[in-house]
N, C-alpha and C positions, 0 to 999 in steps of 0.2 A: 467714293461711297460716303454718304453722310454718317456722322457719328451716331452709334446706336442702331444703325440699320443693318439687318442681316438678310442676306439673299435667301429666298425660299429654295430649299433643295429640290432637285428634279423629282425625287420620289414623292415628295409631298404634293407637287403640282399634278403628278399623274393620279395620285389618290383623289385629289380634289375634282378631277375631271372624270371620275368613274361613273359607270352606269349603275344606278342604285334603286331604280323604281321601274314599275311596269311600263310607264310612258317612255322612260329612257331606253328600255330594251326594245320597245316598239319602234322607236326612231333609229336606234343604232343597229338593230339586227333584223328588223322587219317582222317581229313576233307579235302575235295578237295580244294586245294589252289585256283584254278581258279574260283570255285563256289562262294567263299566269297570275292574275291578281290575287287569287286565293292562296297560291303557293308562296308568293312574296310576303303576304300578310303573316304567314307562319314562320317562314325561314328567310332571312334577309339575303339580298343579292348585292354583290359588288364585282364588277368587271372593269378593271382599270384599262386605260388605253393600250398599255403594253400587251396585256393578255388578249384584248380585243383583236389586236393585229395578228395574233397567232391562230385565231379561229378561222377555219377555211370554209367548210361545207356543213351541211346538216348532220352528216354522220361523223364529223370531226371529233376525235377523242378529247380535245380541249373544250369544245362546245358541250359535249356530254357532261364533263366535270363541272362546268361553270354556269351554264345557262339553266334557269329554272325550268322544270318539267312537271306537268300535271301528274306524272307517275309518283311524285313525292307525296301526293295526297293518298296514295294507296297504302294502307296500314299493313295489310297482308300478314297479320298475326305477329308482327315484330313488336319488340318491347316498347312500352310507353316510357317516356322520361329517361331513366338512368339505368340501362340494362347492366352496366358494369359496376354499379353500386359505388360510384365515386363519391356521391354525397354521403353515403353511410360511412365512408372512410375519410371524411373531411372534418378533422377535429376543430379547425378554425377555418373561416372563409378563405378560400384560395389555396389551401394546403390539402393534398390528397396523400395520405400515409398508408400505403398498401403493403410495402415491403419494409422490414425492420430497419434497414441501413440507408434508405433513401426516401425522399419525398418529391412529389410533383408540386411545383409552385406555380399556380395559374396567375400570372402577373398582368395579363392583357386579355380583353375580350374582342379585340379587333384583328382583322386579317387583311392582307393585301388583296385577296380575292376570296369569296366565300364558296368553298367547294360543296357541291350538292351531296357528296358522299360523307361529309364530315360527321364523326362520331359525337361531336359536341354541338351539332347544328342547332340544338334547342337553346344553347347558351350564348353563342357568339353573336356579335353585331348589335348588342343591346347597350344598355347603360348600367351594366352591373358593376358596382363599386368594388374594386379589389382592395382587400385589407392588407397592404404590404407590411405595415408595422406589426400587426398581429401575427402574420406569417413568419416574420423574422424572429419575433419573440418565441414562437413555438419551436422553431428550428434550434435556437440558442438553448432552449431548456432541455432538449433531448440529446444527450451526448452520444446516443447510438446512431445518430444520423451523420453519415460521412459524405453523402452525395446529394446535391440539390439539382433538380431538373426544372429549368424555367420553360414554361409552356403557356398555353392560353386557349383560344386566340393565338396570337403570334407575338412573342416577346420583342421581336425586331420592329414591330409597329410602334413601339415606344420611342420617344425622342432619345438621342444619345445620352443627354444629361440624366434623364430619369432611369434609363437602363443601367448606366454606370453607377448611379446611386444604389440601385437594388443589388447589383453585383458587389459593390463595396460592402454593403450590409451583410451579404452572405459570406463574403471572404473574411470579414472581421470575426466570424465565429470560428474558434480554433479547431473544433472537431470536424468541420466541413473541409474535406480534402479535394473534392472534385465538383466541378460545375458543368452541367450539360445544358445546351440550349436546343430546343426543338422548334424548327422554323420551316416555312414554305417560301419565304421571300426570295431566295436565289432563283426559284422556279417561276414565281408569280410576279415578282417585282425586283429584278436583280439590281436596279438602280439604287435600291436601299443599301446595298453593300458598298459603302463608300470607304475611302482610305481612312477617314477620321473614325468611322465605326470600327474598322479592323484594327487600327492602332489601339483604340480603347479596349477592345476585347482582349487583345494580347497582354494587357496589363494584369489579367486575372488568371493566367495559366496556373495549373492545368485546366483548360476549358475545352470542351468538346462540342461540336455542332452536328446535329442530325437534321437532315433535310428530307422533305417528301418530294420525290420525283416519281411520276407514275407513267410517263410515256416518253419515248425518245424525242418527240417534237418539243418537249419542254427544255431540252438541253440545247438552247440557242447559243449563239456566240456570246451574247451578254450574260447568259446564265453560267456558261463555262468560265467566263472571265471572273464573275463574282466568286465562284467556287475556288478558282486559282488564287485570288486575292486572299481569301481566308486561309487556304493551305500554305501560301507563302509566309503567313504570319505564324506558322507552326501550330495551327488549329486543326486537329484531326477531324475529318469529315466522314459521316456515315449517312446512308440513305435508308429511309423507312418508307418503302413503297407499299401501296395498298392494291391488292388484287381486285380489279373492277371489271364487271361484265361490260363488253362493248368498248373497253379502253385498252386493256393489256392482257386479256385472258386467253392468250395463245403463246406458245413457246417461242416463236420467232420474234414477236414484239418484245417479250420479256428478256430474251437473250440479248437483243440489240440494245435495250435499255441498260442492262447490267454492264455490257462492254463499254458503252458510252460514258457511264458513270465512272468507270475505272479510268478512262481517258481524261475525264474532268477532275481526277484525283479525289473522287468520292468512293469510299468503300461500301459496297452493298452490305447492309446490316440486317434488316428485317424485311420480309415480305409478309405483310399483314393480311390475313383472311378478313374480309369485311365484317365489321361488328353488326349484330342484329338490332340495328337502331331504326326506330320509326322514321319513315320518310326516305329510306335508302334501299328498299326492297329490290328496285330495278337494277341495283349494282351487285346483288348477291350472286355468287358463283358457287357451284357445288364443291364441297371439300375435295372430292375425288379429282375434280378438274385441276385444282391447285396442286395436288400431289403429282398428277400427270405432267404438268408443266415443269415442276421442279425436277422430276425424274428425267424428262427429255433434255433438260439443260445440263445435267450431270455428265461430265466427260466431253461436253461440246463447248463449254466455256471454262475459263480458268477457275480453279477452286477459290481464288481470291474474289471472284465475281459471284459466288454462290451465296445468296442470302439465307437466313434462317426463316423457315415458313412457320408463322406464329398464329395461334388463336388466342384471343383474350376471353377468359372464361366468364360467362354471365354469373352474376352474384358476387363479383369482386374476388374471384379466385386467382386472378393474375394471368400472366402470359405463359403459354406452354408451346414448345416447339414440336412440329410434326415432321416425320420423314417418310418417304416412300418405303414400302416393304421389300427390301432387297434380300431378306432371308427366305430361303426355300425350305431348309430342314436343319434341325439341330439335334444330333443324337447324344450329345454329351461328350463325345470323343471327336466329333468333326462338325464343322459348320458348312452347309451348302448355301451358296449365295449366287446371285447373278450380277453382272457388271452393267455398264451403260450400253453395251452392245447386246444385252440379253443373253450372254454366254454364261453358262454355269461353271462355278469354280468351287473346289473343296478346300476348306481351310482347317488345318489340324488344331485341336484344342488341347 
């Protein structure tokens, strides 16, 4: 190899060959270019060759998540812009400070694939300049911050060098004790999880990685291998699944997903109710349906595989967990509840 020449990593080659325009989609998936032009002009598209190979049929759960749909133009009363008020809680560009002890650090606006249900679909895929230095200065100035969550976009779409520079900057701040990375690359571009990346991340322990997996079909051999590489480096893995109509809104699919996540050494962490974001109405699921799914899973899969069912409150109120109503009666002296088999039991108080 000639001096100064570096071989292009496989993950970058895959990204370079992604479908990113209506004409690309027309050629690659046989979709009407005219039909989706307005959608793509509002919300960017990227389907890399790895994810393209996973898409099977018109009703495929991967296709529903990744291929633009005219349903995204249906506003259906959902919130314009920023329903979770992240911008109102953004003291400097790229920092969302909602909870007193932690901040969300948006270090990238790029993703390996642009999910049609994304709660930040208005922001990703553009040329938004992230102010890393200003973010680090803000974190350093607030000694109450002990956890930093790198998100975006996807932090792992950054080059190793840039990612490690940011992590070094965060880790140099004495009062920051924990670093968390939110990513979808093990599901959408597992080739990004290289040995060099994993070795580099392990230098910044304790570091946690939360991954979004939404359907069992995403847990391919390559995806599981990527997760195991991270786990072998001592990096705890959690899953942040989003409940999506037509993708995983039934108990059988969700139970299978949670079991396979455990087999891949990923602990189910959150099951997010879809946020009321403009352009995502066709993914919305009734809250009662989510509770029914959670209830049907209880007792039928390991407690280790049960995620917390979360809603993110509009107006910047933060995340709140929801549980099925197992309580039947409470007299003050006894509690009457039912279990996963719908049998009633009395518990003395």
